[in-house]
C-alpha positions in Angstrom: 0.8 20.2 8.4 2.7 17.9 10.1 2.3 14.4 8.9 0.8 11.5 10.8 3.4 8.5 12.0 2.3 5.4 11.7 4.5 2.0 12.8 3.7 -1.0 11.3 4.6 -4.1 12.8 5.0 -7.7 11.7 5.3 -6.9 8.1 6.4 -10.2 6.5 10.1 -10.0 5.5 9.2 -11.0 1.9 6.8 -7.6 1.7 10.0 -6.0 3.1 12.3 -6.9 0.6 10.3 -5.7 -2.1 9.3 -2.1 -1.0 13.3 -2.3 -0.3 13.6 -2.8 -3.7 11.2 -1.0 -5.4 12.1 2.0 -3.6 15.7 2.0 -4.6 14.2 1.2 -8.4 12.6 4.5 -7.8 15.3 6.2 -6.1 12.8 6.9 -3.0 13.4 6.5 0.9 11.7 3.3 2.3 9.2 5.6 3.7 8.6 7.4 0.5 7.5 4.6 -1.0 5.7 3.1 1.6 3.4 6.5 1.0 3.8 6.4 -2.4 2.4 2.9 -2.5 -0.4 3.3 -0.2 -1.5 7.0 -2.1 -1.6 5.1 -5.5 -3.6 1.7 -4.5 -6.2 4.3 -2.2 -6.0 6.8 -4.8 -6.9 4.1 -8.2 -9.2 2.3 -6.5 -12.0 3.9 -8.3 -12.3 7.4 -6.1 -12.3 10.5 -7.8 -10.0 12.1 -5.3 -7.1 14.5 -6.6 -5.1 14.1 -3.5 -5.7 12.7 -0.1 -6.2 15.7 1.7 -9.9 15.4 1.1 -11.8 13.4 3.0 -12.2 10.3 1.7 -15.4 8.9 0.1 -17.4 6.3 2.5 -16.8 2.8 1.4 -18.9 0.1 2.5 -17.8 -3.1 4.4 -17.5 -5.2 1.1 -15.3 -3.3 -1.1 -12.8 -3.4 2.3 -12.5 -6.9 2.6 -12.5 -7.2 -1.4 -9.2 -5.1 -1.2 -8.3 -7.3 1.7 -8.7 -10.3 -0.4 -6.8 -8.8 -3.4 -3.8 -8.2 -1.0 -4.0 -11.7 -0.1 -3.8 -12.6 -3.2 -0.8 -10.7 -4.3 0.8 -12.3 -0.9 0.6 -15.5 -2.2 1.7 -14.1 -5.8 5.2 -13.3 -4.3 5.3 -16.3 -1.9 4.8 -18.1 -4.8 8.0 -15.9 -7.0 9.7 -16.7 -4.0 9.6 -20.5 -3.5 
């Protein structure tokens, strides 16, 4: 089964650096680390899926917006550490 290709644009340099450092620590490629991070983030969000091959549970827009706010706050924390 072939994977799907995703292209990310306008990735903030500090996010790229953090992901790259994490990949090096975990002895993964940048791509493997990005997939691992996405899987971990999505699977630990309270959904009880054991694999990403199953269709996702429906989510309300509110939960998606909360997730976005959490990501924004984490990005702010990274920016604060860099300053």
